[in-house]
C-alpha positions in Angstrom: 140.8 -3.5 286.6 143.3 -6.7 287.4 146.5 -6.9 285.4 147.5 -10.2 284.4 151.3 -11.2 285.5 153.7 -11.2 283.1 151.4 -10.2 280.2 152.6 -6.9 279.1 155.7 -5.6 277.1 158.8 -5.9 278.9 160.2 -3.3 276.7 157.6 -0.9 277.8 157.2 -2.2 281.3 159.5 -0.9 284.5 161.2 -3.4 286.1 161.7 -1.3 289.4 162.4 2.5 290.1 164.2 3.2 286.8 162.3 3.4 283.3 164.4 3.8 280.1 161.9 4.9 277.2 161.7 6.4 274.0 159.6 9.1 273.4 159.9 9.7 269.6 156.0 8.6 269.3 152.8 9.7 270.7 152.3 6.5 272.8 150.4 7.0 276.4 150.5 3.3 277.4 154.1 3.3 278.6 154.0 1.8 282.1 150.6 2.9 282.6 149.7 -0.1 284.6 146.9 -0.7 283.1 146.0 -3.3 279.9 143.0 -3.5 277.5 141.1 -7.0 277.4 141.3 -8.6 274.4 138.7 -7.7 271.7 138.3 -4.6 273.5 138.7 -1.4 272.5 140.3 1.9 274.0 137.7 4.4 272.9 134.3 4.6 274.4 131.2 4.1 272.0 128.9 7.3 271.3 125.9 6.9 273.6 122.6 6.6 271.3 120.6 9.6 270.7 117.8 10.1 272.3 114.3 9.5 271.2 112.0 12.8 271.4 108.6 11.8 273.5 105.5 11.7 271.8 102.8 13.9 272.4 100.4 12.9 274.9 97.0 11.9 273.9 94.0 12.9 275.3 92.6 11.4 278.4 89.2 9.7 278.0 86.3 11.9 279.1 85.0 11.3 282.8 82.2 8.6 283.3 79.0 9.8 285.1 78.9 8.3 288.3 75.8 6.1 288.5 73.1 6.2 291.3 74.0 3.8 294.4 72.1 1.0 294.9 70.6 -0.1 298.3 72.7 -1.6 300.4 71.9 -4.8 301.2 69.9 -5.7 304.6 71.9 -7.0 307.8 71.8 -10.6 308.3 71.0 -11.1 312.2 73.5 -13.1 313.7 73.1 -16.6 314.9 73.0 -17.6 318.5 76.6 -19.1 319.1 77.4 -22.7 319.5 78.3 -24.2 322.5 82.5 -23.5 322.8 84.5 -26.5 323.1 85.5 -27.4 326.8 88.6 -26.5 327.6 91.2 -29.1 328.2 92.9 -30.2 331.1 96.5 -29.4 331.4 99.2 -32.1 330.7 101.4 -33.0 334.0 104.6 -31.2 333.7 107.3 -32.7 332.7 110.7 -32.7 334.7 113.0 -29.7 333.3 116.1 -31.0 331.6 119.3 -31.2 334.2 121.6 -28.6 334.0 125.3 -29.4 333.1 128.0 -28.2 335.3 130.2 -26.1 332.9 133.2 -27.3 335.1 136.3 -25.0 335.6 138.1 -24.1 332.8 141.3 -26.3 332.1 144.2 -23.9 331.7 143.1 -20.3 333.0 145.3 -17.6 330.9 147.7 -15.7 333.3 147.9 -12.1 332.5 151.0 -10.9 330.9 152.7 -7.9 332.8 154.2 -5.7 330.5 158.2 -5.4 330.6 159.6 -2.3 332.2 162.3 -0.7 330.4 165.8 -1.5 331.8 167.2 1.8 331.8 164.5 4.4 332.0 165.5 7.8 330.5 166.9 9.9 333.8 166.6 13.9 333.4 169.7 15.5 332.2 170.3 19.0 334.3 171.2 21.6 331.7 172.7 24.1 334.8 169.5 25.5 335.8 169.4 25.6 339.8 165.5 27.4 339.4 162.8 27.7 337.3 162.3 30.5 335.0 160.7 33.6 336.0 157.3 33.6 333.7 156.0 37.0 335.2 153.5 35.5 337.5 154.2 36.2 341.2 152.6 34.3 343.8 152.5 36.7 346.6 148.8 36.9 347.2 149.0 34.3 350.1 151.4 36.4 352.2 149.4 39.7 351.3 145.9 37.6 352.5 147.6 36.5 355.7 148.9 40.2 356.7 144.9 41.6 356.0 143.5 38.9 358.1 146.3 39.2 361.0 145.6 43.3 360.7 141.8 42.5 360.9 142.4 40.3 363.8 143.9 42.9 365.7 141.6 45.6 364.8 138.6 43.3 366.0 140.5 42.3 369.1 141.1 46.4 370.0 137.3 47.0 368.9 136.2 44.5 371.8 138.5 45.6 374.4 137.4 49.1 374.2 133.7 47.8 374.3 134.6 45.8 377.7 136.1 48.7 379.2 133.4 51.0 378.4 130.6 48.4 379.5 132.3 48.3 382.9 132.8 52.3 383.2 129.2 52.4 382.8 
């Protein structure tokens, strides 16, 4: 509900963040922010007591359906009359000329956002290396060693096969 401007009692309404009141009486309207419209009471009235529904009346007894009557005999359709002759299409009119919208008089130029004058520079806190996170990245060197060993074994096997095939 809206309140009227300066329509309250200045002795009860607050004028800022401090309210000075005297709570000697049971007055719940102190700075409530609401107003009672003129002629209205603050207490709701009791609603009307509900009316007991009456007992339903007995429905009428159903009527016996009568015997169906014979349907009307169908009427023979007449012969169609000559349809109207189609009209000649009118000559096409010239379409409306298109208006060239032209170019805009003042195209807007994009505005580039400003860059900060002094970008934040990271401060050195005395650390010379990254902290140890518990993970070790030695998998690349280990894989390279296994690949080299496999290559040597494959080279040795082929060399032995070539020597054996020459001896035969």
